C-alpha beads as a LAMMPS data file, in Angstrom:
LAMMPS data file: protein, C-alpha beads

235 atoms
234 bonds

1 atom types
1 bond types

-500.0 500.0 xlo xhi
-500.0 500.0 ylo yhi
-500.0 500.0 zlo zhi

Masses

1 110.0

Atoms # bond

1 1 1 312.684 110.816 224.212
2 1 1 311.121 108.133 226.461
3 1 1 309.821 109.165 229.876
4 1 1 307.573 106.117 230.198
5 1 1 307.832 102.637 228.687
6 1 1 305.181 99.931 228.788
7 1 1 305.948 96.307 227.923
8 1 1 302.916 94.693 226.281
9 1 1 302.930 91.015 227.211
10 1 1 305.187 91.621 230.233
11 1 1 306.612 88.568 231.981
12 1 1 307.940 87.914 235.467
13 1 1 310.644 85.727 233.879
14 1 1 313.614 87.856 232.687
15 1 1 314.610 85.074 230.283
16 1 1 311.373 85.409 228.285
17 1 1 310.863 87.894 225.467
18 1 1 308.333 89.826 227.561
19 1 1 310.565 89.819 230.626
20 1 1 314.013 90.619 229.211
21 1 1 313.323 94.282 228.341
22 1 1 312.135 95.006 231.896
23 1 1 315.267 93.416 233.353
24 1 1 317.510 95.302 230.903
25 1 1 315.818 98.655 231.563
26 1 1 316.357 98.130 235.282
27 1 1 319.957 96.960 234.845
28 1 1 320.862 100.079 232.880
29 1 1 319.049 102.375 235.309
30 1 1 316.414 103.752 232.930
31 1 1 315.319 107.023 234.572
32 1 1 311.703 106.993 233.398
33 1 1 308.651 104.975 234.380
34 1 1 308.495 101.255 233.524
35 1 1 305.104 99.528 233.374
36 1 1 303.950 96.081 232.408
37 1 1 300.763 95.262 230.535
38 1 1 299.451 91.773 231.251
39 1 1 296.200 90.810 233.029
40 1 1 297.985 87.891 234.748
41 1 1 300.085 90.084 237.052
42 1 1 299.829 93.033 239.438
43 1 1 303.615 93.468 239.345
44 1 1 306.379 92.056 237.146
45 1 1 309.983 92.055 238.331
46 1 1 309.082 94.721 240.863
47 1 1 307.375 97.170 238.496
48 1 1 303.611 97.831 238.322
49 1 1 301.656 95.756 235.834
50 1 1 298.176 96.581 234.516
51 1 1 295.458 94.517 232.810
52 1 1 294.559 96.964 230.019
53 1 1 295.902 100.140 228.379
54 1 1 292.970 102.020 229.908
55 1 1 294.170 101.064 233.423
56 1 1 297.627 102.619 233.003
57 1 1 298.208 105.461 235.500
58 1 1 299.486 107.953 232.929
59 1 1 300.409 108.582 229.319
60 1 1 302.808 106.259 227.498
61 1 1 305.751 107.405 225.390
62 1 1 306.947 104.028 224.073
63 1 1 305.393 100.567 223.966
64 1 1 307.366 97.358 223.520
65 1 1 305.258 94.649 221.881
66 1 1 306.120 91.051 222.729
67 1 1 302.670 89.610 221.944
68 1 1 301.479 87.813 218.818
69 1 1 301.337 90.004 215.705
70 1 1 297.549 89.753 215.517
71 1 1 297.228 91.723 218.773
72 1 1 298.610 94.898 217.176
73 1 1 295.337 95.995 215.581
74 1 1 293.645 95.974 218.977
75 1 1 296.439 97.251 221.209
76 1 1 298.077 99.972 219.113
77 1 1 294.996 102.251 218.850
78 1 1 294.239 101.792 222.562
79 1 1 297.778 102.827 223.455
80 1 1 297.617 105.707 220.988
81 1 1 294.717 106.985 223.089
82 1 1 297.193 107.068 226.008
83 1 1 299.589 109.359 224.119
84 1 1 301.807 106.717 222.469
85 1 1 304.644 108.203 220.381
86 1 1 306.764 105.153 219.583
87 1 1 306.521 101.375 219.357
88 1 1 309.173 98.658 219.313
89 1 1 307.745 95.470 217.816
90 1 1 309.581 92.268 218.703
91 1 1 306.784 90.121 217.275
92 1 1 307.178 88.160 214.038
93 1 1 304.294 87.247 211.719
94 1 1 304.224 90.281 209.438
95 1 1 305.767 90.702 205.986
96 1 1 307.741 87.459 206.172
97 1 1 304.694 85.230 206.720
98 1 1 302.523 85.304 203.598
99 1 1 299.660 87.455 202.345
100 1 1 297.963 87.858 205.732
101 1 1 301.205 88.950 207.358
102 1 1 301.958 91.402 204.556
103 1 1 298.493 92.920 204.949
104 1 1 299.139 93.344 208.681
105 1 1 302.513 94.984 207.948
106 1 1 300.844 97.377 205.504
107 1 1 298.211 98.235 208.130
108 1 1 300.916 98.847 210.745
109 1 1 302.833 101.154 208.398
110 1 1 299.730 103.092 207.405
111 1 1 298.365 103.417 210.945
112 1 1 301.731 104.487 212.348
113 1 1 302.295 107.188 209.747
114 1 1 298.733 108.504 209.862
115 1 1 298.879 108.758 213.652
116 1 1 302.428 109.987 214.193
117 1 1 303.786 106.847 215.857
118 1 1 307.409 105.908 215.132
119 1 1 307.653 102.107 214.773
120 1 1 310.847 100.057 215.066
121 1 1 310.483 96.533 213.660
122 1 1 308.583 94.273 213.486
123 1 1 310.645 91.133 214.037
124 1 1 313.528 93.086 215.569
125 1 1 315.596 92.814 218.756
126 1 1 314.994 96.490 219.512
127 1 1 317.474 99.253 220.287
128 1 1 319.597 100.672 223.080
129 1 1 320.819 104.222 223.533
130 1 1 323.600 103.742 226.038
131 1 1 324.113 107.413 226.879
132 1 1 320.446 107.916 227.855
133 1 1 319.997 104.400 229.323
134 1 1 316.950 103.891 227.099
135 1 1 317.104 100.120 226.575
136 1 1 314.243 98.804 224.436
137 1 1 315.803 95.437 223.710
138 1 1 315.628 91.740 224.567
139 1 1 319.004 90.502 223.264
140 1 1 320.460 87.618 225.244
141 1 1 323.959 89.102 225.277
142 1 1 322.562 92.396 226.580
143 1 1 320.813 90.485 229.352
144 1 1 323.823 88.384 230.338
145 1 1 326.793 90.746 230.027
146 1 1 327.412 93.577 232.517
147 1 1 325.935 96.973 231.683
148 1 1 328.143 98.670 229.092
149 1 1 329.443 102.236 229.216
150 1 1 328.461 104.661 226.468
151 1 1 330.846 105.308 223.595
152 1 1 330.890 107.209 220.299
153 1 1 330.129 104.482 217.704
154 1 1 326.596 103.524 216.638
155 1 1 325.793 99.943 215.608
156 1 1 322.938 99.849 213.060
157 1 1 321.734 96.493 211.712
158 1 1 318.708 95.010 210.003
159 1 1 319.497 91.701 211.713
160 1 1 319.122 91.545 215.475
161 1 1 321.170 88.361 215.749
162 1 1 324.092 89.778 213.786
163 1 1 323.982 93.045 215.747
164 1 1 323.977 91.269 219.108
165 1 1 326.935 89.078 218.112
166 1 1 328.922 92.060 216.793
167 1 1 328.135 94.026 219.951
168 1 1 329.235 91.224 222.275
169 1 1 332.534 90.620 220.427
170 1 1 333.238 94.357 220.244
171 1 1 332.520 94.859 223.949
172 1 1 335.065 92.157 224.817
173 1 1 337.565 94.009 222.606
174 1 1 336.973 97.244 224.522
175 1 1 334.673 99.048 222.080
176 1 1 331.950 101.327 223.452
177 1 1 328.762 102.285 221.597
178 1 1 326.422 105.261 221.590
179 1 1 323.511 103.215 220.229
180 1 1 322.681 99.717 219.064
181 1 1 319.711 99.768 216.682
182 1 1 318.131 96.737 214.981
183 1 1 315.489 97.535 212.368
184 1 1 314.080 94.073 211.588
185 1 1 311.475 94.050 208.821
186 1 1 311.231 97.858 208.687
187 1 1 307.466 98.411 208.493
188 1 1 308.097 102.086 209.268
189 1 1 311.597 103.172 210.332
190 1 1 314.578 101.650 208.534
191 1 1 318.299 101.994 208.021
192 1 1 317.873 105.173 205.958
193 1 1 315.881 107.012 208.643
194 1 1 318.368 106.057 211.340
195 1 1 321.346 107.135 209.229
196 1 1 319.646 110.511 208.824
197 1 1 319.277 110.692 212.600
198 1 1 322.822 109.538 213.344
199 1 1 324.336 112.039 210.899
200 1 1 323.090 114.780 213.246
201 1 1 323.454 112.897 216.529
202 1 1 325.976 114.665 218.802
203 1 1 326.623 111.391 220.659
204 1 1 327.813 109.522 217.544
205 1 1 331.086 109.921 215.620
206 1 1 330.863 106.853 213.345
207 1 1 328.395 104.141 212.298
208 1 1 329.001 100.410 211.892
209 1 1 326.208 98.797 209.882
210 1 1 324.867 95.489 208.574
211 1 1 322.379 95.510 205.688
212 1 1 320.664 92.552 204.019
213 1 1 318.382 94.374 201.555
214 1 1 317.432 97.915 200.536
215 1 1 314.077 98.979 199.102
216 1 1 315.392 102.366 197.981
217 1 1 319.060 102.485 197.014
218 1 1 318.898 106.171 196.132
219 1 1 317.607 107.093 199.595
220 1 1 320.399 105.065 201.170
221 1 1 323.018 106.851 199.054
222 1 1 321.608 110.225 200.069
223 1 1 321.734 109.221 203.749
224 1 1 325.303 107.966 203.309
225 1 1 326.206 111.303 201.721
226 1 1 324.789 113.105 204.772
227 1 1 327.076 110.941 206.922
228 1 1 330.045 111.862 204.705
229 1 1 329.271 115.574 204.928
230 1 1 329.021 115.258 208.719
231 1 1 332.530 113.773 208.751
232 1 1 331.293 110.489 210.221
233 1 1 332.684 107.219 208.792
234 1 1 330.060 104.672 207.710
235 1 1 331.253 101.075 207.596

Bonds

1 1 1 2
2 1 2 3
3 1 3 4
4 1 4 5
5 1 5 6
6 1 6 7
7 1 7 8
8 1 8 9
9 1 9 10
10 1 10 11
11 1 11 12
12 1 12 13
13 1 13 14
14 1 14 15
15 1 15 16
16 1 16 17
17 1 17 18
18 1 18 19
19 1 19 20
20 1 20 21
21 1 21 22
22 1 22 23
23 1 23 24
24 1 24 25
25 1 25 26
26 1 26 27
27 1 27 28
28 1 28 29
29 1 29 30
30 1 30 31
31 1 31 32
32 1 32 33
33 1 33 34
34 1 34 35
35 1 35 36
36 1 36 37
37 1 37 38
38 1 38 39
39 1 39 40
40 1 40 41
41 1 41 42
42 1 42 43
43 1 43 44
44 1 44 45
45 1 45 46
46 1 46 47
47 1 47 48
48 1 48 49
49 1 49 50
50 1 50 51
51 1 51 52
52 1 52 53
53 1 53 54
54 1 54 55
55 1 55 56
56 1 56 57
57 1 57 58
58 1 58 59
59 1 59 60
60 1 60 61
61 1 61 62
62 1 62 63
63 1 63 64
64 1 64 65
65 1 65 66
66 1 66 67
67 1 67 68
68 1 68 69
69 1 69 70
70 1 70 71
71 1 71 72
72 1 72 73
73 1 73 74
74 1 74 75
75 1 75 76
76 1 76 77
77 1 77 78
78 1 78 79
79 1 79 80
80 1 80 81
81 1 81 82
82 1 82 83
83 1 83 84
84 1 84 85
85 1 85 86
86 1 86 87
87 1 87 88
88 1 88 89
89 1 89 90
90 1 90 91
91 1 91 92
92 1 92 93
93 1 93 94
94 1 94 95
95 1 95 96
96 1 96 97
97 1 97 98
98 1 98 99
99 1 99 100
100 1 100 101
101 1 101 102
102 1 102 103
103 1 103 104
104 1 104 105
105 1 105 106
106 1 106 107
107 1 107 108
108 1 108 109
109 1 109 110
110 1 110 111
111 1 111 112
112 1 112 113
113 1 113 114
114 1 114 115
115 1 115 116
116 1 116 117
117 1 117 118
118 1 118 119
119 1 119 120
120 1 120 121
121 1 121 122
122 1 122 123
123 1 123 124
124 1 124 125
125 1 125 126
126 1 126 127
127 1 127 128
128 1 128 129
129 1 129 130
130 1 130 131
131 1 131 132
132 1 132 133
133 1 133 134
134 1 134 135
135 1 135 136
136 1 136 137
137 1 137 138
138 1 138 139
139 1 139 140
140 1 140 141
141 1 141 142
142 1 142 143
143 1 143 144
144 1 144 145
145 1 145 146
146 1 146 147
147 1 147 148
148 1 148 149
149 1 149 150
150 1 150 151
151 1 151 152
152 1 152 153
153 1 153 154
154 1 154 155
155 1 155 156
156 1 156 157
157 1 157 158
158 1 158 159
159 1 159 160
160 1 160 161
161 1 161 162
162 1 162 163
163 1 163 164
164 1 164 165
165 1 165 166
166 1 166 167
167 1 167 168
168 1 168 169
169 1 169 170
170 1 170 171
171 1 171 172
172 1 172 173
173 1 173 174
174 1 174 175
175 1 175 176
176 1 176 177
177 1 177 178
178 1 178 179
179 1 179 180
180 1 180 181
181 1 181 182
182 1 182 183
183 1 183 184
184 1 184 185
185 1 185 186
186 1 186 187
187 1 187 188
188 1 188 189
189 1 189 190
190 1 190 191
191 1 191 192
192 1 192 193
193 1 193 194
194 1 194 195
195 1 195 196
196 1 196 197
197 1 197 198
198 1 198 199
199 1 199 200
200 1 200 201
201 1 201 202
202 1 202 203
203 1 203 204
204 1 204 205
205 1 205 206
206 1 206 207
207 1 207 208
208 1 208 209
209 1 209 210
210 1 210 211
211 1 211 212
212 1 212 213
213 1 213 214
214 1 214 215
215 1 215 216
216 1 216 217
217 1 217 218
218 1 218 219
219 1 219 220
220 1 220 221
221 1 221 222
222 1 222 223
223 1 223 224
224 1 224 225
225 1 225 226
226 1 226 227
227 1 227 228
228 1 228 229
229 1 229 230
230 1 230 231
231 1 231 232
232 1 232 233
233 1 233 234
234 1 234 235
């Protein structure tokens, strides 16, 4: 559930990584509050923008991070103090970038789990739940193509680029999706956790997936078995 979304590093330019999610949320008619967080602006793309987490006018459900990875250690605890429940991390510079990045990934995983924050990413394109119009994503195809109607198939991919390309081709072929989820480097939530969710999701009848690597093959097989028992094809 996301009643309020804040974009950390918000941009007035909808073509930038900090601007695209605001434009996409507005295009899909997200029913909750949208805020920007950037000391450069008072508004971004018509929504209120604030200089610090402490200046936000209310609690935050989800934060989208489009700043440098190093900012996470400062910003995540300050947003947690504003009630943060979930984070979508577009930023790179974690496990794929050497010892310092791996240490930052380990900190993110530990902090998130100790403080009850669900983290998608880092280094992901985000996710969209079409039925609820919750669009936490910066994909170029999502920005450019008309808003899509909700369907009954979930698209789950570790790669944001692959997911966006599959989505765009499928949309042109007439396919409709319940969700598009990209997990990136999976510091916290990964393919297994989302399969567990989708097995019970009343909006999803089947899952189309793209996987590059699995840390725990047994956990994946158990999640796939839950999909089978739910009568939902997993491709």
